[in-house]
N, CA, C and O of each residue as an XYZ file, in Angstrom:
796
protein
N       0.845     -1.188      0.000
C       0.000      0.000      0.000
C       0.881      1.239      0.000
O       1.639      1.453      0.947
N       0.799      2.049     -1.031
C       1.552      3.293     -1.080
C       0.864      4.311     -0.178
O      -0.259      4.105      0.283
N       1.570      5.416      0.059
C       0.964      6.459      0.879
C      -0.232      7.041      0.133
O      -0.074      7.629     -0.936
N      -1.399      6.881      0.683
C      -2.631      7.326      0.035
C      -3.473      8.092      1.035
O      -3.205      8.092      2.236
N      -4.494      8.742      0.510
C      -5.391      9.499      1.387
C      -6.251      8.529      2.185
O      -6.841      7.600      1.634
N      -6.312      8.760      3.481
C      -7.118      7.930      4.380
C      -8.444      8.638      4.622
O      -8.470      9.759      5.128
N      -9.542      7.987      4.261
C     -10.880      8.534      4.504
C     -11.472      7.805      5.712
O     -11.392      6.581      5.806
N     -12.061      8.560      6.627
C     -12.632      7.962      7.835
C     -14.124      8.261      7.901
O     -14.556      9.405      7.766
N     -14.899      7.196      8.111
C     -16.352      7.338      8.237
C     -16.856      6.375      9.302
O     -16.235      5.351      9.587
N     -17.982      6.726      9.874
C     -18.638      5.824     10.820
C     -19.229      4.654     10.038
O     -19.777      4.841      8.951
N     -19.118      3.470     10.586
C     -19.604      2.268      9.899
C     -21.084      2.398      9.530
O     -21.492      1.965      8.452
N     -21.879      2.984     10.405
C     -23.323      3.118     10.165
C     -23.635      4.046      8.995
O     -24.738      3.999      8.452
N     -22.680      4.891      8.599
C     -22.912      5.868      7.532
C     -22.433      5.383      6.162
O     -22.550      6.108      5.174
N     -21.902      4.181      6.098
C     -21.408      3.656      4.822
C     -22.550      2.916      4.133
O     -23.228      2.095      4.751
N     -22.756      3.206      2.871
C     -23.940      2.689      2.177
C     -23.719      1.341      1.487
O     -24.462      0.988      0.571
N     -22.732      0.608      1.906
C     -22.560     -0.765      1.420
C     -22.319     -1.666      2.628
O     -21.992     -1.180      3.711
N     -22.477     -2.954      2.450
C     -22.269     -3.906      3.545
C     -20.766     -4.133      3.718
O     -20.123     -4.753      2.871
N     -20.221     -3.633      4.807
C     -18.771     -3.728      5.031
C     -18.419     -4.721      6.138
O     -17.276     -4.763      6.592
N     -19.389     -5.516      6.573
C     -19.122     -6.416      7.703
C     -17.974     -7.377      7.431
O     -17.167     -7.644      8.321
N     -17.893     -7.900      6.209
C     -16.799     -8.830      5.888
C     -15.446     -8.122      5.936
O     -14.462     -8.677      6.425
N     -15.405     -6.881      5.419
C     -14.152     -6.119      5.439
C     -13.735     -5.784      6.874
O     -12.560     -5.881      7.228
N     -14.708     -5.391      7.688
C     -14.422     -5.067      9.085
C     -13.936     -6.321      9.816
O     -12.979     -6.263     10.589
N     -14.595     -7.443      9.570
C     -14.190     -8.702     10.208
C     -12.779     -9.095      9.792
O     -12.011     -9.609     10.605
N     -12.435     -8.854      8.526
C     -11.090     -9.199      8.056
C     -10.029     -8.367      8.770
O      -8.994     -8.898      9.172
N     -10.275     -7.076      8.932
C      -9.323     -6.214      9.634
C      -9.244     -6.614     11.112
O      -8.158     -6.656     11.689
N     -10.390     -6.904     11.715
C     -10.423     -7.329     13.116
C      -9.597     -8.601     13.313
O      -8.796     -8.693     14.244
N      -9.798     -9.576     12.432
C      -9.055    -10.843     12.537
C      -7.563    -10.610     12.293
O      -6.727    -11.187     12.989
N      -7.224     -9.773     11.314
C      -5.811     -9.432     11.081
C      -5.193     -8.835     12.339
O      -4.095     -9.216     12.746
N      -5.911     -7.895     12.948
C      -5.381     -7.181     14.101
C      -5.241     -8.025     15.351
O      -4.334     -7.811     16.154
N      -6.138     -8.982     15.515
C      -6.151     -9.762     16.760
C      -5.911    -11.254     16.519
O      -6.290    -12.090     17.340
N      -5.285    -11.578     15.399
C      -5.138    -12.991     15.037
C      -4.359    -13.793     16.079
O      -4.705    -14.942     16.354
N      -3.314    -13.204     16.664
C      -2.526    -13.974     17.638
C      -3.383    -14.412     18.823
O      -3.176    -15.496     19.369
N      -4.350    -13.574     19.229
C      -5.249    -13.949     20.330
C      -6.358    -14.876     19.837
O      -6.677    -15.867     20.495
N      -6.945    -14.557     18.681
C      -8.096    -15.319     18.178
C      -7.711    -16.708     17.682
O      -8.547    -17.611     17.672
N      -6.466    -16.892     17.273
C      -6.036    -18.192     16.734
C      -6.035    -19.283     17.804
O      -5.877    -20.464     17.495
N      -6.212    -18.881     19.058
C      -6.389    -19.862     20.137
C      -7.632    -20.714     19.866
O      -7.670    -21.895     20.212
N      -8.651    -20.104     19.244
C      -9.911    -20.814     18.977
C      -9.850    -21.606     17.675
O     -10.347    -22.730     17.615
N      -9.259    -21.048     16.654
C      -9.037    -21.745     15.384
C      -8.003    -20.957     14.589
O      -7.927    -19.732     14.692
N      -7.211    -21.669     13.798
C      -6.222    -20.999     12.939
C      -6.866    -20.558     11.623
O      -6.247    -19.828     10.848
N      -8.090    -20.991     11.366
C      -8.776    -20.706     10.115
C      -9.337    -19.280     10.126
O     -10.325    -18.998     10.804
N      -8.701    -18.393      9.374
C      -9.102    -16.989      9.359
C     -10.536    -16.813      8.844
O     -11.263    -15.940      9.318
N     -10.936    -17.630      7.887
C     -12.290    -17.506      7.332
C     -13.356    -17.832      8.371
O     -14.394    -17.174      8.432
N     -13.096    -18.851      9.187
C     -14.043    -19.181     10.254
C     -14.094    -18.065     11.295
O     -15.163    -17.740     11.812
N     -12.944    -17.484     11.597
C     -12.920    -16.383     12.554
C     -13.700    -15.181     12.021
O     -14.452    -14.550     12.763
N     -13.524    -14.868     10.749
C     -14.268    -13.754     10.150
C     -15.773    -14.021     10.214
O     -16.561    -13.127     10.524
N     -16.153    -15.250      9.920
C     -17.567    -15.633      9.967
C     -18.114    -15.505     11.392
O     -19.258    -15.093     11.588
N     -17.304    -15.856     12.370
C     -17.738    -15.824     13.775
C     -18.033    -14.404     14.247
O     -18.930    -14.198     15.065
N     -17.276    -13.412     13.732
C     -17.383    -12.056     14.278
C     -18.095    -11.060     13.375
O     -18.411     -9.959     13.826
N     -18.356    -11.398     12.132
C     -18.835    -10.404     11.152
C     -20.146     -9.714     11.560
O     -20.388     -8.574     11.164
N     -20.986    -10.388     12.340
C     -22.285     -9.805     12.704
C     -22.317     -9.210     14.112
O     -23.382     -8.839     14.605
N     -21.156     -9.118     14.757
C     -21.137     -8.665     16.152
C     -20.748     -7.198     16.321
O     -20.872     -6.654     17.418
N     -20.281     -6.549     15.252
C     -19.824     -5.160     15.364
C     -21.016     -4.200     15.470
O     -22.018     -4.367     14.774
N     -20.901     -3.208     16.332
C     -21.955     -2.196     16.504
C     -21.649     -1.013     15.582
O     -20.767     -0.212     15.889
N     -22.369     -0.888     14.447
C     -22.029      0.134     13.449
C     -22.091      1.571     13.959
O     -21.431      2.455     13.414
N     -22.889      1.803     15.010
C     -23.037      3.170     15.531
C     -21.765      3.677     16.198
O     -21.568      4.889     16.288
N     -20.895      2.783     16.670
C     -19.702      3.232     17.408
C     -18.394      2.853     16.719
O     -17.318      3.176     17.221
N     -18.474      2.173     15.575
C     -17.261      1.820     14.837
C     -16.948      2.883     13.795
O     -17.838      3.378     13.104
N     -15.671      3.225     13.695
C     -15.172      4.152     12.680
C     -14.176      3.389     11.811
O     -13.327      2.652     12.312
N     -14.298      3.583     10.503
C     -13.499      2.813      9.555
C     -12.592      3.735      8.763
O     -13.003      4.816      8.339
N     -11.360      3.301      8.568
C     -10.421      4.010      7.701
C     -10.398      3.287      6.365
O     -10.156      2.082      6.298
N     -10.655      4.044      5.298
C     -10.651      3.472      3.959
C      -9.549      4.126      3.121
O      -9.320      5.333      3.201
N      -8.884      3.314      2.328
C      -7.932      3.799      1.341
C      -8.369      3.235      0.001
O      -8.475      2.021     -0.172
N      -8.625      4.145     -0.958
C      -9.093      3.750     -2.288
C     -10.304      2.808     -2.201
O     -10.402      1.823     -2.933
N     -11.223      3.143     -1.280
C     -12.467      2.398     -1.156
C     -12.386      1.091     -0.405
O     -13.374      0.361     -0.330
N     -11.225      0.776      0.155
C     -11.061     -0.488      0.889
C     -10.844     -0.196      2.369
O     -10.059      0.684      2.724
N     -11.538     -0.932      3.231
C     -11.378     -0.755      4.683
C     -10.023     -1.331      5.100
O      -9.745     -2.512      4.894
N      -9.180     -0.464      5.694
C      -7.844     -0.902      6.114
C      -7.618     -0.720      7.614
O      -6.605     -1.171      8.149
N      -8.570     -0.052      8.301
C      -8.422      0.152      9.734
C      -9.770      0.321     10.400
O     -10.724      0.794      9.783
N      -9.845     -0.070     11.667
C     -11.082      0.063     12.435
C     -10.761      0.583     13.830
O      -9.674      0.359     14.362
N     -11.723      1.273     14.400
C     -11.629      1.739     15.780
C     -13.054      1.931     16.276
O     -13.895      2.486     15.569
N     -13.319      1.475     17.480
C     -14.634      1.711     18.082
C     -14.487      2.719     19.207
O     -13.563      2.638     20.016
N     -15.410      3.670     19.248
C     -15.482      4.583     20.382
C     -16.804      4.305     21.083
O     -17.834      4.906     20.779
N     -16.743      3.388     22.018
C     -17.931      2.955     22.752
C     -18.230      3.947     23.881
O     -17.458      4.872     24.135
N     -19.348      3.737     24.541
C     -19.715      4.591     25.676
C     -20.564      3.760     26.633
O     -20.792      2.572     26.405
N     -21.025      4.390     27.696
C     -21.682      3.623     28.757
C     -23.052      3.066     28.376
O     -23.673      2.357     29.169
N     -23.529      3.381     27.164
C     -24.801      2.805     26.708
C     -24.624      1.831     25.547
O     -25.573      1.140     25.174
N     -23.427      1.765     24.971
C     -23.209      0.901     23.805
C     -21.762      0.415     23.741
O     -20.836      1.211     23.585
N     -21.581     -0.891     23.861
C     -20.252     -1.479     23.680
C     -19.983     -1.693     22.191
O     -20.904     -1.662     21.375
N     -18.724     -1.907     21.850
C     -18.293     -2.031     20.452
C     -18.807     -3.297     19.782
O     -19.294     -3.256     18.652
N     -18.698     -4.408     20.473
C     -19.130     -5.668     19.862
C     -19.573     -6.662     20.926
O     -18.824     -7.571     21.284
N     -20.792     -6.488     21.431
C     -21.317     -7.452     22.392
C     -21.315     -8.846     21.763
O     -21.909     -9.054     20.705
N     -20.649     -9.792     22.413
C     -20.559    -11.130     21.822
C     -21.813    -11.936     22.132
O     -22.399    -11.827     23.209
N     -22.203    -12.746     21.158
C     -23.353    -13.634     21.289
C     -22.879    -15.051     20.997
O     -21.997    -15.262     20.165
N     -23.458    -15.996     21.673
C     -22.981    -17.376     21.550
C     -23.335    -18.006     20.205
O     -22.540    -18.777     19.668
N     -24.514    -17.697     19.645
C     -24.973    -18.388     18.435
C     -24.036    -18.205     17.239
O     -23.637    -19.206     16.644
N     -23.658    -16.958     16.850
C     -22.755    -16.837     15.706
C     -21.404    -17.492     15.946
O     -20.794    -18.021     15.017
N     -20.929    -17.457     17.203
C     -19.649    -18.095     17.512
C     -19.748    -19.614     17.348
O     -18.845    -20.244     16.798
N     -20.850    -20.196     17.830
C     -21.033    -21.642     17.688
C     -21.278    -22.037     16.237
O     -20.801    -23.081     15.794
N     -22.016    -21.217     15.489
C     -22.270    -21.524     14.080
C     -20.972    -21.591     13.291
O     -20.828    -22.422     12.395
N     -20.025    -20.715     13.624
C     -18.766    -20.662     12.878
C     -17.712    -21.618     13.434
O     -16.973    -22.244     12.675
N     -17.648    -21.727     14.746
C     -16.535    -22.446     15.382
C     -16.911    -23.820     15.923
O     -16.046    -24.565     16.384
N     -18.193    -24.155     15.870
C     -18.640    -25.416     16.452
C     -19.163    -25.177     17.854
O     -18.860    -24.169     18.492
N     -19.958    -26.132     18.316
C     -20.654    -25.930     19.597
C     -19.694    -25.722     20.764
O     -19.853    -24.782     21.541
N     -18.698    -26.598     20.886
C     -17.797    -26.546     22.047
C     -16.866    -25.340     21.986
O     -16.751    -24.590     22.956
N     -16.202    -25.155     20.846
C     -15.262    -24.031     20.713
C     -16.002    -22.703     20.748
O     -15.507    -21.733     21.322
N     -17.183    -22.649     20.140
C     -17.985    -21.431     20.171
C     -18.371    -21.048     21.589
O     -18.331    -19.874     21.956
N     -18.743    -22.041     22.381
C     -19.085    -21.761     23.791
C     -17.854    -21.284     24.552
O     -17.938    -20.366     25.367
N     -16.704    -21.917     24.280
C     -15.456    -21.502     24.925
C     -15.140    -20.041     24.566
O     -14.812    -19.238     25.440
N     -15.242    -19.708     23.271
C     -14.961    -18.340     22.832
C     -15.906    -17.356     23.510
O     -15.487    -16.288     23.957
N     -17.178    -17.719     23.585
C     -18.165    -16.855     24.227
C     -17.813    -16.624     25.698
O     -17.850    -15.491     26.178
N     -17.475    -17.695     26.405
C     -17.163    -17.583     27.830
C     -15.898    -16.768     28.081
O     -15.805    -16.048     29.075
N     -14.923    -16.885     27.174
C     -13.684    -16.118     27.312
C     -13.929    -14.639     27.017
O     -13.374    -13.771     27.690
N     -14.755    -14.353     26.017
C     -14.881    -12.984     25.516
C     -16.011    -12.167     26.127
O     -16.000    -10.939     26.034
N     -16.998    -12.831     26.758
C     -18.163    -12.069     27.226
C     -17.789    -11.056     28.307
O     -18.354     -9.964     28.350
N     -16.846    -11.405     29.176
C     -16.452    -10.461     30.225
C     -15.763     -9.248     29.602
O     -15.946     -8.113     30.042
N     -14.964     -9.518     28.566
C     -14.211     -8.462     27.889
C     -15.127     -7.507     27.121
O     -14.903     -6.296     27.131
N     -16.147     -8.037     26.461
C     -16.933     -7.238     25.521
C     -18.374     -6.950     25.943
O     -19.012     -6.068     25.368
N     -18.893     -7.667     26.924
C     -20.305     -7.473     27.296
C     -20.499     -6.706     28.597
O     -21.619     -6.307     28.918
N     -19.418     -6.495     29.349
C     -19.548     -5.766     30.612
C     -19.824     -4.292     30.341
O     -19.267     -3.724     29.401
N     -20.675     -3.666     31.151
C     -20.919     -2.235     30.972
C     -19.632     -1.431     31.195
O     -18.767     -1.828     31.975
N     -19.524     -0.312     30.508
C     -18.359      0.556     30.685
C     -18.596      1.423     31.925
O     -19.621      2.097     32.021
N     -17.653      1.409     32.875
C     -17.887      2.094     34.160
C     -17.520      3.577     34.139
O     -16.917      4.081     35.087
N     -17.885      4.280     33.054
C     -17.530      5.685     32.943
C     -18.783      6.524     32.694
O     -19.837      5.995     32.340
N     -18.655      7.838     32.885
C     -19.798      8.727     32.758
C     -20.096      9.067     31.288
O     -19.411      8.607     30.375
N     -21.136      9.884     31.091
C     -21.576     10.243     29.731
C     -20.559     11.071     28.963
O     -20.640     11.178     27.740
N     -19.608     11.655     29.670
C     -18.608     12.518     29.027
C     -17.389     11.743     28.537
O     -16.449     12.328     27.999
N     -17.410     10.420     28.725
C     -16.234      9.611     28.408
C     -16.478      8.688     27.227
O     -17.457      7.942     27.199
N     -15.580      8.747     26.253
C     -15.571      7.787     25.153
C     -14.556      6.701     25.458
O     -13.441      6.986     25.894
N     -14.944      5.462     25.227
C     -14.059      4.331     25.533
C     -13.578      3.724     24.214
O     -14.365      3.153     23.458
N     -12.298      3.855     23.954
C     -11.736      3.402     22.683
C     -11.341      1.930     22.795
O     -10.609      1.535     23.703
N     -11.842      1.126     21.850
C     -11.527     -0.301     21.840
C     -11.522     -0.818     20.405
O     -11.948     -0.128     19.478
N     -11.031     -2.045     20.241
C     -11.020     -2.720     18.936
C     -10.255     -1.936     17.870
O     -10.695     -1.866     16.723
N      -9.124     -1.351     18.235
C      -8.297     -0.644     17.257
C      -7.469     -1.684     16.499
O      -6.742     -2.472     17.104
N      -7.587     -1.677     15.173
C      -6.846     -2.660     14.369
C      -6.638     -2.125     12.965
O      -7.425     -1.323     12.463
N      -5.554     -2.588     12.336
C      -5.321     -2.282     10.927
C      -5.035     -3.579     10.194
O      -4.586     -4.559     10.789
N      -5.299     -3.574      8.895
C      -4.982     -4.758      8.094
C      -3.460     -4.901      8.040
O      -2.729     -3.924      8.202
N      -2.996     -6.123      7.811
C      -1.554     -6.388      7.823
C      -0.810     -5.480      6.861
O       0.249     -4.950      7.198
N      -1.356     -5.296      5.666
C      -0.605     -4.538      4.658
C      -0.654     -3.037      4.881
O       0.073     -2.294      4.222
N      -1.508     -2.573      5.808
C      -1.610     -1.137      6.069
C      -0.855     -0.704      7.321
O      -0.907      0.468      7.694
N      -0.158     -1.621      7.971
C       0.525     -1.276      9.220
C       1.693     -0.325      8.971
O       2.381     -0.406      7.953
N       1.893      0.566      9.917
C       2.990      1.522      9.804
C       2.722      2.657      8.839
O       3.639      3.402      8.495
N       1.477      2.807      8.393
C       1.122      3.842      7.411
C       0.323      4.980      8.039
O      -0.183      5.845      7.323
N       0.203      4.992      9.362
C      -0.505      6.081     10.028
C      -2.006      5.900     10.129
O      -2.721      6.841     10.473
N      -2.501      4.685      9.830
C      -3.954      4.458      9.823
C      -4.538      4.573     11.233
O      -5.530      5.273     11.435
N      -3.935      3.898     12.198
C      -4.455      3.946     13.579
C      -4.386      5.357     14.146
O      -5.307      5.804     14.829
N      -3.290      6.056     13.862
C      -3.160      7.439     14.337
C      -4.251      8.313     13.733
O      -4.844      9.135     14.432
N      -4.521      8.142     12.436
C      -5.571      8.926     11.775
C      -6.935      8.651     12.401
O      -7.713      9.579     12.621
N      -7.230      7.392     12.688
C      -8.493      7.032     13.332
C      -8.605      7.670     14.714
O      -9.644      8.226     15.068
N      -7.532      7.584     15.486
C      -7.542      8.156     16.836
C      -7.772      9.665     16.777
O      -8.603     10.200     17.511
N      -7.036     10.347     15.905
C      -7.162     11.804     15.817
C      -8.573     12.202     15.368
O      -9.139     13.174     15.868
N      -9.126     11.455     14.435
C     -10.472     11.761     13.951
C     -11.481     11.702     15.102
O     -12.268     12.629     15.297
N     -11.449     10.623     15.844
C     -12.395     10.432     16.950
C     -12.203     11.509     18.021
O     -13.169     12.072     18.536
N     -10.933     11.784     18.346
C     -10.640     12.765     19.395
C     -11.073     14.177     18.987
O     -11.449     14.985     19.836
N     -11.016     14.469     17.679
C     -11.375     15.809     17.209
C     -12.866     15.944     16.899
O     -13.452     17.005     17.114
N     -13.476     14.875     16.397
C     -14.840     14.985     15.868
C     -15.942     14.615     16.864
O     -17.068     15.097     16.741
N     -15.635     13.775     17.836
C     -16.671     13.349     18.777
C     -16.688     14.280     19.990
O     -15.684     14.928     20.286
N     -17.819     14.350     20.693
C     -17.997     15.407     21.696
C     -17.482     15.086     23.095
O     -17.673     15.888     24.009
N     -16.845     13.958     23.287
C     -16.452     13.573     24.649
C     -15.354     14.478     25.193
O     -14.492     14.945     24.449
N     -15.398     14.719     26.499
C     -14.360     15.533     27.136
C     -13.192     14.676     27.608
O     -12.121     15.191     27.929
N     -13.409     13.358     27.647
C     -12.339     12.450     28.074
C     -12.440     11.169     27.255
O     -13.536     10.708     26.933
N     -11.283     10.602     26.923
C     -11.224      9.308     26.251
C     -10.379      8.372     27.101
O      -9.328      8.758     27.614
N     -10.847      7.143     27.245
C     -10.125      6.135     28.011
C      -9.911      4.926     27.112
O     -10.762      4.601     26.284
N      -8.781      4.268     27.276
C      -8.512      3.034     26.536
C      -7.676      2.111     27.403
O      -7.146      2.495     28.445
N      -7.584      0.889     26.930
C      -6.795     -0.131     27.625
C      -5.805     -0.711     26.624
O      -6.160     -0.999     25.481
N      -4.567     -0.879     27.061
C      -3.545     -1.498     26.215
C      -2.736     -2.443     27.100
O      -2.547     -2.176     28.286
N      -2.262     -3.538     26.528
C      -1.474     -4.472     27.338
C      -0.014     -4.036     27.351
O       0.450     -3.328     26.457
N       0.696     -4.475     28.383
C       2.102     -4.086     28.498
C       2.964     -4.672     27.374
O       4.065     -4.182     27.121
N       2.476     -5.707     26.706
C       3.251     -6.311     25.607
C       3.057     -5.564     24.280
O       3.851     -5.728     23.354
N       2.010     -4.752     24.190
C       1.717     -4.050     22.939
C       2.437     -2.697     22.943
O       1.818     -1.642     23.080
N       3.765     -2.764     22.787
C       4.591     -1.565     22.945
C       4.355     -0.538     21.839
O       4.415      0.665     22.094
N       4.089     -0.994     20.620
C       3.874     -0.060     19.507
C       2.631      0.794     19.779
O       2.670      2.018     19.646
N       1.517      0.129     20.164
C       0.282      0.874     20.458
C       0.493      1.792     21.665
O       0.022      2.930     21.666
N       1.188      1.311     22.678
C       1.425      2.099     23.886
C       2.159      3.390     23.539
O       1.807      4.464     24.028
N       3.190      3.278     22.687
C       3.942      4.468     22.270
C       3.064      5.425     21.468
O       3.145      6.640     21.648
N       2.217      4.879     20.577
C       1.329      5.727     19.776
C       0.389      6.518     20.689
O       0.202      7.719     20.497
N      -0.201      5.845     21.679
C      -1.130      6.521     22.577
C      -0.420      7.624     23.373
O      -0.974      8.701     23.591
N       0.812      7.337     23.801
C       1.572      8.362     24.529
C       1.834      9.579     23.641
O       1.722     10.719     24.093
N       2.186      9.330     22.372
C       2.440     10.439     21.431
C       1.196     11.291     21.226
O       1.292     12.497     21.003
N       0.034     10.663     21.302
C      -1.229     11.388     21.125
C      -1.658     12.128     22.397
O      -2.658     12.847     22.394
N      -0.897     11.949     23.480
C      -1.190     12.673     24.714
C      -1.912     11.871     25.778
O      -2.300     12.429     26.805
N      -2.106     10.567     25.563
C      -2.738      9.730     26.588
C      -1.740      9.483     27.717
O      -0.544      9.304     27.489
N      -2.268      9.479     28.939
C      -1.432      9.228     30.111
C      -1.991      8.056     30.907
O      -3.203      7.851     30.980
N      -1.091      7.305     31.492
C      -1.503      6.146     32.285
C      -2.256      6.603     33.526
O      -1.811      7.492     34.251
N      -3.431      5.964     33.757
C      -4.205      6.304     34.956
C      -4.324      5.120     35.915
O      -4.630      5.288     37.096
N      -4.074      3.916     35.384
C      -4.209      2.725     36.224
C      -3.509      1.566     35.531
O      -3.429      1.516     34.303
N      -3.006      0.637     36.332
C      -2.389     -0.567     35.789
C      -2.884     -1.747     36.620
O      -2.801     -1.733     37.848
N      -3.401     -2.769     35.934
C      -3.911     -3.947     36.647
C      -3.155     -5.185     36.188
O      -3.011     -5.428     34.990
N      -2.676     -5.963     37.149
C      -2.007     -7.220     36.811
C      -3.038     -8.191     36.249
O      -4.154     -8.279     36.761
N      -2.674     -8.912     35.212
C      -3.561     -9.889     34.582
C      -3.498    -11.208     35.345
O      -2.420    -11.775     35.524
N      -4.648    -11.692     35.793
C      -4.701    -12.942     36.561
C      -4.248    -14.141     35.731
O      -3.623    -15.063     36.256
N      -4.561    -14.128     34.445
C      -4.236    -15.268     33.578
C      -3.123    -14.875     32.607
O      -3.254    -15.052     31.396
N      -2.022    -14.338     33.152
C      -0.950    -13.763     32.339
C      -0.376    -14.770     31.343
O      -0.164    -14.441     30.176
N      -0.130    -15.973     31.796
C       0.480    -16.967     30.908
C      -0.470    -17.350     29.777
O      -0.054    -17.521     28.630
N      -1.731    -17.479     30.113
C      -2.752    -17.862     29.130
C      -2.966    -16.765     28.088
O      -3.125    -17.051     26.901
N      -2.969    -15.492     28.544
C      -3.254    -14.377     27.642
C      -2.011    -13.801     26.979
O      -2.119    -13.101     25.972
N      -0.838    -14.082     27.525
C       0.389    -13.614     26.888
C       0.790    -12.190     27.242
O       1.590    -11.587     26.527
N       0.254    -11.633     28.332
C       0.699    -10.320     28.811
C       0.546    -10.275     30.323
O      -0.193    -11.068     30.906
N       1.248     -9.343     30.949
C       1.285     -9.270     32.415
C       0.343     -8.225     33.003
O      -0.256     -8.439     34.057
N       0.216     -7.082     32.304
C      -0.560     -5.967     32.848
C      -1.504     -5.388     31.812
O      -1.206     -5.366     30.617
N      -2.653     -4.916     32.293
C      -3.554     -4.085     31.490
C      -3.294     -2.645     31.924
O      -3.424     -2.305     33.100
N      -2.928     -1.811     30.963
C      -2.624     -0.411     31.251
C      -3.803      0.435     30.778
O      -4.166      0.394     29.603
N      -4.394      1.191     31.681
C      -5.504      2.077     31.339
C      -4.939      3.491     31.164
O      -4.202      3.994     32.012
N      -5.305      4.112     30.043
C      -4.778      5.433     29.711
C      -5.944      6.375     29.424
O      -7.014      5.944     28.995
N      -5.721      7.665     29.667
C      -6.778      8.644     29.445
C      -6.216      9.894     28.769
O      -5.047     10.246     28.925
N      -7.097     10.544     28.016
C      -6.784     11.832     27.368
C      -7.930     12.778     27.696
O      -9.099     12.409     27.583
N      -7.597     13.992     28.100
C      -8.610     14.989     28.482
C      -8.595     16.138     27.490
O      -7.536     16.668     27.150
N      -9.776     16.517     27.030
C      -9.880     17.663     26.126
C      -9.634     18.944     26.910
O     -10.220     19.165     27.969
N      -8.761     19.777     26.373
C      -8.504     21.063     27.020
C      -9.368     22.121     26.358
O      -9.411     22.242     25.133
N     -10.044     22.871     27.182
C     -10.946     23.910     26.638
C     -10.136     25.083     26.094
O     -10.710     26.052     25.597
């Protein structure tokens, strides 16, 4: 992918069905974690394609192709509430139930923040678009265009590239929680970061 203009739009405002494209970027971005359930990328895309909440997802497109995603959830709407049926349909009854049980706490719990806070989650870029400024463009768009006075996100201590990007954008660490299942998940700490709009 050469350096091209990045267009950002809310998923709900795009007039074509982009669920497959969004699922592909999601699977690309989180494949190391998702491959625990299956190595088959097509099954993973099928499992998640109907779970994204279009009202809170923002998509980065280059030449009409979705290359990056970011959700700005809030206390009334999570990014992708997981449901057991699509997971079981794609991954099988046992693995689908396992995926649901692992992910429901992560994605179905209410966000414990006020109405003034946007919660950034599900940031991902396609493999071929990495290092091209896509995630930064998505972050800046949301921070400039949405009305929240504060943004909060979570990043793991192993995701050093994302951690550095968030710091460059002005996010500061507000809390760090040790991960109970560190060996299973492949990281030691969840780092919570916040950015405050200055009037």
